[in-house]
C-alpha positions as CSV (number, residue, x, y, z in Angstrom):
1,M,-33.4,-37.1,-14.0
2,A,-34.1,-40.5,-13.3
3,T,-36.8,-41.5,-11.2
4,R,-36.1,-42.7,-8.2
5,R,-37.6,-45.7,-6.7
6,M,-39.4,-45.3,-3.4
7,K,-37.8,-47.3,-0.6
8,T,-40.5,-49.6,1.4
9,R,-40.3,-51.9,4.0
10,T,-42.6,-54.9,4.5
11,V,-44.3,-55.5,7.9
12,T,-45.8,-58.6,9.0
13,G,-49.6,-58.8,10.4
14,P,-51.1,-61.2,13.1
15,A,-51.7,-63.8,10.5
16,V,-49.9,-66.1,8.7
17,G,-50.4,-64.5,5.0
18,S,-50.8,-60.8,5.7
19,V,-48.2,-58.6,4.8
20,A,-48.3,-54.8,4.4
21,L,-45.4,-52.1,2.7
22,I,-45.0,-49.6,4.6
23,A,-43.5,-46.3,2.6
24,R,-41.1,-44.0,4.0
25,P,-41.7,-40.2,4.0
26,P,-40.0,-38.4,1.4
27,R,-37.0,-36.2,2.3
28,T,-37.5,-32.8,4.1
29,I,-34.1,-32.3,3.6
30,P,-32.5,-31.7,0.1
31,A,-30.0,-34.6,-0.8
32,D,-27.0,-31.5,-1.2
33,H,-28.2,-30.2,2.2
34,L,-24.8,-31.8,4.1
35,I,-22.6,-30.7,1.0
36,L,-23.7,-27.0,1.2
37,E,-23.3,-26.9,4.9
38,A,-19.7,-28.0,4.9
39,R,-19.1,-25.2,2.0
40,R,-20.8,-22.9,4.4
41,Q,-18.9,-24.0,7.3
42,E,-15.5,-23.6,5.8
43,D,-16.4,-20.4,4.0
44,V,-16.7,-19.2,7.7
45,R,-14.0,-20.5,9.0
46,Q,-12.2,-18.7,6.4
47,L,-13.5,-15.4,6.9
48,A,-12.6,-15.6,10.7
49,T,-9.2,-16.9,9.5
50,A,-8.8,-13.9,7.8
51,I,-10.4,-11.6,10.3
52,V,-8.0,-12.7,12.6
53,R,-5.0,-12.5,9.9
54,E,-5.5,-8.5,9.0
55,D,-6.1,-8.1,12.9
56,A,-2.7,-9.4,13.5
57,K,-0.9,-7.0,10.5
58,F,-3.0,-4.5,12.1
59,R,-1.5,-5.0,16.0
60,A,1.9,-5.0,14.3
61,L,2.0,-1.7,12.4
62,V,0.4,-0.3,15.2
63,R,3.5,-1.5,17.4
64,V,5.7,-0.2,14.9
65,F,4.2,2.8,15.1
66,S,4.4,3.2,18.4
67,I,8.2,2.3,18.6
68,L,8.8,4.8,15.8
69,Q,6.8,7.7,17.8
70,E,8.8,6.7,21.1
71,C,12.0,6.9,19.4
72,M,11.2,10.6,17.9
73,R,10.3,11.2,21.3
74,K,13.7,10.3,22.5
75,W,15.7,12.1,19.8
76,E,13.4,15.0,19.7
77,V,12.2,14.5,15.8
78,T,9.3,15.7,14.9
79,L,7.6,15.3,11.8
80,S,5.7,18.4,10.3
81,I,3.0,17.2,7.8
82,A,1.1,20.2,7.6
83,A,4.6,22.2,6.9
84,G,5.2,19.7,4.0
85,A,8.5,18.5,5.3
86,F,8.1,14.9,5.4
């Protein structure tokens, strides 16, 4: 890995010839922090989308099952799973 050059800026003093160099402190946040943060946010967004999608599927299944139960009550049909008549 190539060494990075320290970024500096010059500051002039009260006298004509006095010039000082002030070095910027090194970054405490890694260079790829923004990339990793964006990836993490995208993963959380995809997980939330998947949860909502699965919840919608579950709600649709429950709705179909309740309609089926209502039809079975209407036509007086029973399922006897214990008797093996399914």
